[in-house]
C-alpha positions, 0 to 999 in steps of 0.5 A: 688866807685864814686857813693858811695862817692857822695851820702854819702857826699849829706846824711851826708850834708843834715843831717848836714843842717837839725841839724843847722835847728833844732838848730835854732828852735826859732817859731814864733807865729802866731796870729789868729783872735778869732772866739767865745766869752764866756760872763758870765753874772751876777746873774739873766742873766745881774743883774748889767748890761751887753751883752743884758741887758736893757740901755747897747745897745751900749755895747752889739752891740760893741760886735755883730759887732765885733764878730757876734752875732751867735759867742757870748755864754751866760753862768752863769758861768764858771763850764764847762770845756768844754764850757770854752774851746771852746771859743776863749776869755772870758769876766766874767761880774759883779756877787754880791759883796759877791760872789767869783769864784769856785774851778771849775771856777778858775780851768778852767779859769786859764787853759785858761789863760795859753793857752794865749787866752784873757779874761776880768773881771769886778769888781766894787767899794770899796762894792764888796771887796770879788768879785774884790778879787776873780778875782784879785787873778786869774790874780795875784793881790790884792785889793788896800785896798778898799780906793775908787778913789781919783782924783787931785781934792779929788773928787772920783767919776766921774772924767776923769783919763789920760791914763799911759805911757803903750803903749797898744791896749786897751787904742788906741785913748784914753788920759783918762777915764772918771770913776764913783765909781770904785777902784783900784788894786795891782799889773799888768801893770796900763793902767791909772795913778793916779789908778790902776783901769785898769790893764793887768797882766801876762807876755803875758798881756792877762788878763784884770781886769776893777774895774768900771763896770757903765762905759759901760752903753749906754750913758756915756762919748765917752771915755767909748764907745773907751774903750769898743771897744777897750776891744771887739776889744783886745778879737778879737785878739786872742792870741792863737798861731799857731807855724810857724818856722822862714823863714830861718829855713823853708828854711834850713829844705828845703835844707836838705831833698833835699840833703837827698833825692838826697843822697837816690836817687844816692844811689839807682842808684848805688845798680841798676848799681851794679845789 
């Protein structure tokens, strides 16, 4: 009888502890470094510049150094769902001004973004309204009316835009960005003042749009190289999460399971003694 009561109490205590642990189930997101990046090239394999394109050696070198060349895949589009899902981050380079994403690309890219993985998409000046609208729609934004950026002096080309008050890894080490012929987006969280040329989107802010692609041509302003490196680092630091319980929850689970185990063992001893 004593064994029965003791074992029963231990089992009930273990079950109560496990119940508490279940109620405390909030989980922590454990960040992991991205291993691979899918770079979706412009028409003709970098028709407007980009990875491995002549004159873009700084841009190319930054991605090679950050990810390792073996971990970079080049693709003409995002229509292959298996290929898209096999990567940890995506760079969508500039296409023709009248191009838009296909239905298959929209589906695959939307699913990828929903997983928490990071995407950088590049647009251009007011001549690229169709393309800009296509990538901004994925993020939940829109074109800023096609109006070229106008700086404090009224000059809309080649001037420095200060970093906004938004604290974000993409602007680490920066006070401004020297932009060239860009245009603006409507919506999202602006990385820079005066003009929403660089924007992060979504609850997790895991999508970047930047509407001035020429910035990444080698030999530009140092602020552009810093931003380029920040983009590569940000993409490399993946938001793919492995859910792990909080330490306190793990402790409760351990105690609960130990109580159950001890109760079962004592119950077995009682059965053996009775036999």
